[in-house]
C-alpha positions, 0 to 999 in steps of 0.5 A: 820717512819710510813709515810715513809713506805706508798706510795702516792697512799696508803696514798691517799686511806687512807685519802679518807677512813678516809673522808668516815668514817668521813661523816658516823660519822657525820651523826650519831652524828649530822645528825638528827633533833634539839631537839624539846622536851619541858623541863618538870619543877617542880612546887615545890621543888622535894624531894626524901624520902628514903624508909627503907629496912630490915636490911638483904636486906640493908646489902646484897645490900649496894650500892642500895637504894629505894626512893619515889618521892614527892613535897611540900604538897604531900611530907610532907603527905607521909613521914608518911606511909602507902601510899594510891595511885597507885605504879609505880616503876622507874628503871634507866639505865646505869649510870642513876640516881634515880632522873630521875623519877622527870619529870614524877612524877611531871607531874603525881602529877599535873594531880592528883591535877587537879582531886582533887586526886580522883586517884594519883600515887606514884612514887618509884625510885631505886638507882643503884649507877649509875652503868655501866651496859651497859658495865659491865654485872656482876651486872645485875642479882644482880640488878634484885634480888634487884628490886624483893625485892623492889617490895615486899617492896613497896607492904607492904607500902600499907598494911591494905588500902582499895584499897591496890595494889597487883602489881606495874607498871614499867618504865624502862630507857635503861638498867633498862627496860631490868632488868625489863624484867629479873624479870620474869626469877627469880625462885621465882618471881610471874608474877602478881607482875607487871601489866604493863611495859613501857620501854624507849630507852631499847636495848631489842634485843642485847647489844650495846657493848658486852664487857663481857660474863655476858652481853650476857649471861644475854641477852640470858637468858631473850630473850630465856625466853620470847620467850619460855614462850610467851604463858604464859607471860600476861605482857602488855609491851610497848617499846619506842625508841628515834629515830635517835637522840638517837645515843647510843641505835639505835632504831632497838634494842628496838623493842620487838620480834614479836611473833604471840602468844605474842599479848601484846607487843608494840614497837614504836619510839617517832617520831611516838607517837601521841601528841609527834612526836619528836625524843629524845636523850638517856637522853631526853627521860626521861624528854621530856615533850610531851612524859611524858604527853602522858605516864601520860595520859595513866596511868590515863586511865588505872585506874579501877574505882572499885579497884582504881588501874591499871586494870587487863584487858589485853585487855583494857591495850593494848587498852589504850596503842594503843590509846595513843602511836600508833593511836589517834583519837582525842578523850578521851579514852573509853573502850566501845565507843558508835558506834551509836550516836544521831544526834538530837537537834536544828541543821541545816542540809545542803545537800552537793552534790559536790565532793570537799567541804571547810567550814570555821567556825567562831563565829557559832551561831548554830550547822550545820550538813553537809550531803554528799549523797554517792550513786552518788559518789560510781559510780565515786570515790573510797575514800573519805577524810575529815579533820578538824583543830578543834582539840577538842575531840568531835565527828565530822564526822558520817555516816547515814545508809539507809537514804534520807537526814538526820538521827536521829542516825548515826554511829560515824566515829570519832573513825576511824579518826587520829590525826596529829599536825594541823588536824584530818582526816579521810580517807574511802574506799567507797566499805568498807561501802556499807550500808552507805547512807550519810556521815555527818560532824558536825560543832559545835557552836563556839565563838571566835575560827576559824577552817576549815573543808574540804572533798573531794572525789577521785579516788585512782589511782589519789592519790596513786602514785608510786615513785621508789627510786634511786639506792643505787650506784647513789651517789645522781647524779641521781633523780626521780621526781613526779609533783602533778598537781591536787588540792587535799588535800591528796596524797600517794606516794608509795616508791618502792624498799625501805625496807633495812637499808642500804638505805638512801634518801633525799626527796625534796618537793617544793610547789608553791601556787597561790595568797595566802595571808597567809602561808599554813600549809602542813604535810609530813609523812613517814609511815613504815607499818611494824613497828611503826617508822613514822616521820612527818615534818611540812612545811609552803607553799610555801616552799622547804623542805628537808626530810630524809628517812632511816629506823630503822627496815628492811622490813621483808622477808614475808611482801609485804607492801610498805613504804608510803610517805603521804602528807596532803596538800592544794588545793591551791598549787602545789607540786613537790617531788624529791627523790635522794640517799644520800651517806652520810646517807648511810655511816651513816647507815653503822656506825649506824648498823655495827660500833660496829664491828669496834674493831674486824676488827682492831684487825684482821688487826693488827693480819695479820701484826703480822703474817708477822713480825713473818714470816719475822723474821723466813725466813729473820732473820729481822723484817720488819715495821708495815705498810709494813707488813700491806700493804702486809698482810692485804688483803681483800681475807684473812679476811672480808674486811673493816677496813684497812681504819683506819690502817693509824691512827692505829699502827705504827703512834700511838704506834711508835710515843708514844714510841718515845715521851716517850723515849725522855721524859725518856732521859730528866729525867734520865741519858742515858742508854746503850743497854743491853750486856747480854739478859736475858729472866727471870730477877731476879725480873720478877717472883716476879712481876708476882706473885704480879700481879697475886695476885692483880688479884685474890684479886681485879680486873683482869682488874687492873692487866692487866693494870699494866702488860701493863704498865710494858711492855710499860716501857720496850719498852720505856727503850729499845727505849731510849737505842737505841737512846743513842747508836746511838747518841754515834756512830761515823759518819764514816759509815764504822766504824759503819758497822764494829762494827755492824759486830763484834757485830753480830759475837760475837752474833753468837759465843755465844749462851748462852750469846747473845748480842744486836746489834742496828739492833736487837734492831730496829727489837725488837722495830718493833715487840714491836710496834705491840705487843703493838697495840694488847695489847692496844686493850685488855686493852681498852676492859678490861676498863669497869670492872675496871671502875666499880670496882673503882666506887664500891670500897667503897662497894666491895674490890674484883670484883665479878664476874670478866670477866678478871680474867681467862685472866689475869692469862695467860696474866700477865706472857706472858706480863712479858716474852714479855717485856724481849723478843728480836728478836735475842733470838727467831730467832732460835726457833723451835716454830717460824714458827708455831707461824707465822702461827697461827695469819691468822686463828685467824684473820678470827676467830676474824671476825667470832666470835668476831664482835658481841661478843667483849669480845671474841677478847682478847681470840684470841689475847693472843694465838699468844702472848703466842706462841711468849713468848714460843719461848724463851724457845723452 
């Protein structure tokens, strides 16, 4: 048994490693905030009108369809074409449904109703038959070409209209966003057919699991085209990531490449999007109400009043997206906002000379302008900070130029403010505005509503505080603390030495307030200056709040900015901030960023054990246990270390136990069999079976043929295990008699080369070798499963999978498995090729790590080589 071959120290080590891996997996799958997305509901029953495609197109793509989304009266009216709105095309992702368009489609329809359909959007959606394109990339090019035809079909639906569109906007979820980017690589595609691209949780950088070469080739083609033609691509693109809740596509993969000459692309995490401020999982990003509302507001602000379509002005499009998705000033978007505003009317002017000021407005009967002279404050302070809890969209803060106490016109600083969940605020560095004489805060007349306005002047060194993070290997045993004794409204904690993805920390903020009757709201914000991945936490003071700090994107080498922990606090409270390393979250980051390479490390270690077994068979004539060879051969200095941690769960424990269980079941269902008396490497039915499986591979799916060959191999091993069990049970108890019969059997084997007989020891050696081979073949089968699933799902449309990533492998692997299923250690001990075969797995194990970690589809290519040599040992 596997457990018997593992000593206690090794067992303790394996258990500890599994425990660490479990901590990392828990952090990835459960260590994030709760789902704070509000569900978006339809006010009327959703309808999906199928758009009739040209017959040739429908015949060429029988599995794909195009739909128009509608509700209620809108759906009824638009059953009669042509259309009059603004076209938007939704592309679902991996296993995605065309019905996922309903959330944004419904919200956009409600918005159009609010403005009496002055403008409205027509939302189309493509049905890709829920294909698994993240696992099988053979259909990505086909999807891209179909979307091109859909765009041309959609534009024809508006033919003859006064304001007929010449392009469409595209929203792509997951792999749908990559398909949209791939449109530009088509030879006959006109770039001006797309006016805007918004992707949601799309892995732009690389595939999550590169399981076949078609996926990686597709990515290479798309990304190379966008990089090489960046100067000529004028498509405004926005990529929105889901944050840490999305464990299927980590946010780092969604960031579009930053090129100095390609400025029309933005990438942001949903937790940083104004008026959204939540992390979304991979599916909720398409129905999260906060995010869809933001998207719809942006769409309506993108409309050109003259053409009644989305504007062609690239600068405006980027400004709108920046306004809604990056930094919102709590004002409605204006393309050319008025910088100078009139400060006139029947208003009261109040002069404020103090450095810290608070005003509580409630049922104000008249407008008030509070003016702050800056001349004296410049001598003492470096910055001014103002905030308001009134979250309307009116201008609220201005500046006078060369004025004494009041001014008829002021510079509207409201456009420089920023919106947060409970406040809007503005921070100014006084030396940047030398011509300003007064700061003016406007308090409108309000009825029945209460809000608070605060302003304070401060020195930078008092509010910008350095907080070095703890060392990676402190394991949370040590911490760094900062006590904020001053009664300020705003603090910036500079997190020194924090910029790598493998770093993870926990910040604990303790707020203590003096004689406060009601709870006070504080906002804590992690600001990452080199990428838009901010996250916000709202806390009620007094309280103790724990916040996780980890990154989606590492700090670029040429970037000198420092990550900031911004605190929007209360002057009635004192705050203590403690930071310490979170070891469990570090493990989570390792799993999140490098977990995809796990199969490569596992296969590499199995190959090393396989090498040891082959060499022991060559040098000693017997095959040792899988676990023993794994302990002996899988050393860190031989291959990049890491995944010996799961060898306890692998191989010997799983395959041996499975074979024994199946053999017991076999014996229960069928009469006992005997060990084969004559070993035949090629049985009469073997060539026929091999040819049949090769034909299956050629005419249907290579992965299906590989699976059938694998099952045949397992059947042969189970049959051998059952025969050995029967043989042992039939032997007499006398050990001397057993040894004599074994010796006699071996003598007979040595004297007859052409008619080899199988002894119990040979059978056990063979089973040990077969157990390791099953491990290797299992990984080949697992890695080929996605194309098989895809083929089965589309069987009603296509009987033959094309392109087939497993077909070339199947042609070699099928005869190899057929021969190995009839191979015993006694038949290859004297092979001249055995020594060479035993030397191959080591360089191949290194190659698996070097070339297979980032390209999993290459693993079978490294595995079948030693298996093929092993099979050839029967003939040489």
